[in-house]
C-alpha positions in Angstrom: -131.9 -166.3 31.8 -129.5 -164.6 34.3 -127.5 -161.5 33.8 -124.6 -160.4 36.0 -123.7 -156.8 36.6 -120.4 -155.9 34.8 -119.4 -153.6 37.6 -120.0 -155.6 40.8 -121.0 -159.1 39.6 -124.4 -159.0 41.3 -127.4 -160.7 39.7 -129.5 -158.1 37.9 -133.2 -157.5 38.0 -134.5 -158.3 34.5 -137.5 -157.3 32.3 -137.7 -153.7 33.5 -138.9 -150.9 31.2 -137.5 -147.4 30.6 -139.9 -144.5 31.1 -139.0 -141.1 29.6 -141.1 -138.0 29.9 -140.9 -135.3 27.2 -142.2 -131.8 27.5 -142.6 -129.3 30.4 -145.0 -128.0 32.9 -148.4 -129.8 33.0 -148.0 -131.1 29.4 -145.8 -134.1 28.8 -145.8 -137.2 26.7 -144.9 -140.6 28.0 -143.5 -143.3 25.7 -143.4 -146.6 27.6 -142.1 -149.0 24.9 -138.8 -148.7 22.9 -137.8 -151.2 20.3 -134.9 -152.2 18.0 -135.7 -153.3 14.5 -134.3 -154.8 11.4 -135.6 -153.4 8.1 -137.4 -155.9 5.9 -140.3 -156.0 3.6 -143.3 -154.2 5.1 -142.8 -152.8 8.6 -139.8 -155.1 9.4 -139.1 -157.1 12.5 -138.8 -155.4 15.9 -138.1 -156.5 19.4 -138.8 -154.5 22.6 -135.8 -153.2 24.5 -135.8 -154.3 28.1 -133.8 -152.9 30.9 -131.7 -154.8 33.5 -131.0 -153.0 36.8 -128.4 -153.9 39.4 -129.9 -153.9 42.9 -126.5 -153.3 44.5 -124.8 -150.5 42.5 -127.7 -149.2 40.3 -126.0 -149.9 37.0 -128.6 -150.0 34.1 -128.2 -152.0 31.0 -130.5 -152.3 27.9 -131.0 -155.6 26.2 -133.3 -157.4 23.7 -135.0 -160.4 25.3 -135.3 -162.5 22.1 -132.5 -161.3 19.7 -132.9 -164.4 17.5 -136.3 -163.1 16.3 -134.4 -160.3 14.4 -132.7 -162.8 12.1 
């Protein structure tokens, strides 16, 4: 699968993760995995959100690698 940057048409680096730190000082929490889900019976179906990064302009775009699994 290939993704093109919508700003400069460069091939994007795929399958990256988003890292967000919450808190302050020496105490912080790190949540490495974000997901999108569709409610269903039980816990529902979810898919990890991946990040595509343009190596030329730095544009960042979230995407779901296997969206068909949410059907």
